[in-house]
C-alpha positions as CSV (number, residue, x, y, z in Angstrom):
1,X,13.0,8.2,7.1
2,X,14.7,9.5,3.9
3,X,18.3,8.5,3.2
4,X,21.1,10.8,2.1
5,X,23.9,9.2,0.1
6,X,26.1,10.0,-2.8
7,X,24.6,13.5,-3.3
8,X,21.0,12.1,-3.5
9,X,18.1,12.0,-1.1
10,X,15.8,9.0,-1.4
11,X,12.5,8.3,0.2
12,X,11.3,4.7,0.2
13,X,7.9,3.3,1.3
14,X,5.1,1.0,0.4
15,X,2.7,-1.7,1.7
16,X,4.5,-4.5,3.5
17,X,1.5,-6.7,4.2
18,X,-2.3,-7.0,4.7
19,X,-4.0,-8.9,7.5
20,X,-5.9,-11.1,7.5
21,X,-6.1,-11.5,3.7
22,X,-4.6,-10.0,0.6
23,X,-6.8,-7.2,-0.8
24,X,-8.7,-7.2,-4.0
25,X,-6.3,-4.6,-5.3
26,X,-4.0,-1.9,-3.9
27,X,-1.7,0.9,-4.9
28,X,0.9,3.0,-3.2
29,X,3.2,5.9,-3.9
30,X,5.9,7.8,-2.0
31,X,6.6,11.5,-1.8
32,X,9.8,13.0,-0.6
33,X,8.8,16.2,1.2
34,X,10.8,19.2,2.3
35,X,9.8,21.5,5.1
36,X,9.5,25.2,4.0
37,X,10.1,27.0,7.3
38,X,9.0,30.5,6.1
39,X,5.6,29.1,5.1
40,X,5.5,26.6,8.0
41,X,4.4,23.7,5.7
42,X,5.7,20.6,3.9
43,X,6.1,20.6,0.1
44,X,6.7,17.7,-2.3
45,X,10.2,17.7,-3.6
46,X,10.1,14.4,-5.5
47,X,7.4,11.7,-6.1
48,X,7.5,8.1,-7.1
49,X,5.5,6.3,-9.7
50,X,2.3,4.7,-8.5
51,X,3.0,1.1,-7.4
52,X,0.0,-1.1,-8.4
53,X,1.2,-4.5,-7.2
54,X,-0.1,-5.9,-3.9
55,X,1.8,-7.8,-1.2
56,X,2.9,-10.4,-0.5
57,X,5.8,-10.1,-0.8
58,X,6.4,-6.6,0.4
59,X,6.3,-4.1,-2.4
60,X,8.0,-0.7,-2.2
61,X,8.8,2.3,-4.3
62,X,11.2,5.2,-4.0
63,X,11.3,8.9,-4.8
64,X,14.8,10.4,-5.4
65,X,16.2,13.8,-5.9
66,X,19.7,15.3,-6.3
67,X,20.9,17.3,-3.3
68,X,22.6,20.6,-4.4
69,X,25.5,21.7,-2.1
70,X,24.3,24.4,0.3
71,X,25.2,25.9,3.6
72,X,21.5,25.7,4.6
73,X,20.2,22.7,6.4
74,X,16.9,21.3,5.1
75,X,14.4,19.0,6.7
76,X,13.0,16.1,4.7
77,X,10.5,13.3,5.4
78,X,8.9,10.4,3.6
79,X,5.2,10.4,3.0
80,X,3.7,7.0,1.9
81,X,0.2,7.0,0.4
82,X,-1.7,3.7,0.2
83,X,-5.0,2.8,-1.3
84,X,-6.3,-0.7,-0.4
85,X,-9.5,-2.1,-2.0
86,X,-11.3,-5.1,-0.3
87,X,-15.1,-4.9,-0.4
88,X,-14.7,-1.1,0.3
89,X,-11.9,1.4,-0.3
90,X,-9.6,2.3,2.5
91,X,-6.9,5.0,1.9
92,X,-4.2,5.8,4.4
93,X,-1.2,8.1,4.6
94,X,1.9,7.5,6.7
95,X,4.8,9.9,7.4
96,X,8.3,9.1,8.6
97,X,10.4,10.8,11.1
98,X,12.5,13.6,9.7
99,X,16.0,13.8,8.2
100,X,18.0,17.0,8.7
101,X,20.5,17.4,5.8
102,X,23.1,20.0,4.8
103,X,24.2,18.8,1.3
104,X,27.9,18.7,0.4
């Protein structure tokens, strides 16, 4: 779930481990998404750099944006995209629960 602190919203994610063995290579990135209620869809508000290091240990990356003061409450979520290569390519996407924020 994204975190709101000090006027910033931060989404953190990554690959924490691979079972049973470490992959040949992997990459991950994180998007901070905001829900656009009028359109009924999620939109990327901030994106991290692509993380190219594989676990172990756990590797994570973060996407951060400033939160402008508003009387409107916005809904954010973290979307983590992972690409794991081991004999074949396996890509996966994970989304967090949502964070409802009215910035001050």
